[in-house]
C-alpha positions in Angstrom: -16.5 37.7 2.0 -17.1 34.4 3.6 -14.7 31.5 3.6 -17.6 29.3 2.8 -19.1 31.5 0.0 -20.0 30.1 -3.4 -17.6 30.7 -6.3 -18.2 31.2 -10.0 -15.6 28.6 -11.1 -12.9 26.4 -9.8 -10.3 28.8 -11.0 -11.6 31.3 -8.4 -10.2 28.9 -5.7 -6.6 29.5 -6.8 -3.9 26.9 -6.3 -4.8 24.7 -3.3 -1.8 22.3 -3.3 1.4 22.8 -5.1 2.8 19.7 -6.7 6.6 19.6 -6.1 9.0 18.1 -8.7 9.8 15.3 -6.2 6.2 14.1 -6.5 7.4 12.1 -9.5 9.1 9.7 -7.1 5.8 9.3 -5.2 4.1 8.3 -8.5 6.9 5.8 -9.3 6.5 4.2 -5.9 2.8 3.9 -6.5 3.6 2.1 -9.8 6.1 -0.1 -8.1 3.4 -1.1 -5.5 1.3 -2.3 -8.4 4.1 -4.6 -9.4 4.2 -5.9 -5.9 0.5 -6.9 -6.1 1.1 -8.5 -9.5 4.0 -10.5 -8.1 1.9 -11.8 -5.2 -1.0 -12.7 -7.5 1.4 -14.7 -9.7 2.7 -16.5 -6.7 -0.9 -17.5 -5.7 -1.6 -18.5 -9.3 1.5 -20.8 -9.3 0.3 -22.4 -6.0 -3.2 -22.9 -7.4 -1.7 -24.8 -10.3 0.6 -26.8 -8.0 -2.2 -27.7 -5.6 -5.1 -28.0 -8.0 -7.2 -25.5 -6.1 -9.3 -23.8 -8.7 -11.3 -20.6 -8.7 -13.6 -19.6 -7.0 -12.1 -21.4 -4.0 -10.3 -18.8 -1.9 -8.7 -21.1 0.8 -8.0 -24.8 1.0 -9.9 -27.0 3.4 -6.7 -29.0 3.7 -4.7 -27.4 6.5 -1.7 -29.6 6.1 0.9 -29.9 3.4 0.3 -28.1 0.1 -3.2 -27.0 1.2 -1.6 -25.2 4.2 1.1 -23.7 2.0 -1.5 -22.5 -0.5 -3.4 -20.8 2.3 -0.2 -19.0 3.4 0.3 -17.7 -0.2 -3.3 -16.6 -0.5 -3.2 -14.9 2.9 -0.2 -12.8 1.9 -2.0 -11.5 -1.1 -5.3 -10.8 0.7 -3.5 -9.1 3.6 -1.8 -6.7 1.1 -5.0 -6.0 -0.7 -6.7 -5.2 2.7 -4.3 -2.4 3.4 -3.7 -1.3 -0.1 -6.3 1.5 -0.4 -5.1 3.1 2.8 -1.4 2.8 1.7 -2.2 4.5 -1.7 -4.3 7.3 -0.1 -1.6 8.1 2.4 1.2 7.9 -0.2 -0.5 10.1 -2.7 -1.8 12.7 -0.3 1.3 12.8 2.0 3.5 13.2 -1.1 2.1 16.6 -1.8 3.7 18.1 1.3 6.7 15.8 1.7 7.3 13.9 -1.6 10.8 12.5 -0.8 9.9 11.2 2.7 6.6 9.8 1.4 8.4 8.1 -1.5 10.9 6.6 0.8 8.2 5.5 3.2 6.3 3.9 0.4 9.4 2.1 -0.8 10.0 0.9 2.7 6.4 -0.4 2.8 7.0 -2.3 -0.4 10.3 -3.9 0.9 8.5 -4.8 4.1 5.7 -6.5 2.1 8.3 -8.5 0.2 9.9 -9.6 3.4 6.5 -10.4 4.8 5.6 -12.4 1.7 8.9 -14.4 1.7 8.5 -15.2 5.4 4.9 -16.4 5.0 5.7 -18.3 1.9 7.9 -20.7 4.0 4.6 -22.1 5.4 5.4 -20.9 8.9 3.1 -18.0 9.6 5.3 -16.8 12.4 8.0 -15.9 9.9 5.7 -13.2 8.4 6.9 -10.8 11.1 10.1 -10.4 9.2 8.3 -7.7 7.2 6.8 -5.9 10.2 9.2 -3.0 9.7 7.2 -2.0 6.6 4.3 -1.0 8.8 6.5 1.7 10.4 6.5 3.3 6.9 2.8 4.0 7.4 3.6 6.3 10.3 5.7 8.5 7.9 2.9 8.5 5.3 0.3 9.2 8.0 2.2 12.2 9.3 2.8 13.6 5.8 -0.9 13.2 5.0 -1.9 15.0 8.2 0.5 17.8 7.3 -1.3 18.2 4.0 -4.7 18.3 5.7 -3.4 20.9 8.2 -2.1 23.1 5.4 -5.4 22.9 3.4 -7.4 23.7 6.6 -4.9 26.5 7.4 -4.2 25.1 10.8 -0.7 26.3 10.6 
């Protein structure tokens, strides 16, 4: 029998990852992160209306006043979208091994993104660092995901 042999059906593989009851919290955090994105998108929409910057324009050429403020709002949303696929992948894979720490890490990431948003929404980009603590949550999620990979690869 070879570890890499073919199999007749997926049921021949047996259970690969056990989903723990706490994984429900991971799912709820994933849903909550969707609300974060919606909230940020609404904020950008409000700024579009206030400034008259219509689609498909992504950023204002005016780097002072309302144009600058719009750019700050838009940057918040774009920054979150840039890291969102990695966040979700780490949240959902890490949650298999450690659902509670992963859910807490995910919730911390969301709170960090809210603080980041509110800081940037002031128009002073330096105030975005108020939410930097949320990035620490990614370390928890990364560690949990690596633990799942190690278990699947039977490294431990």
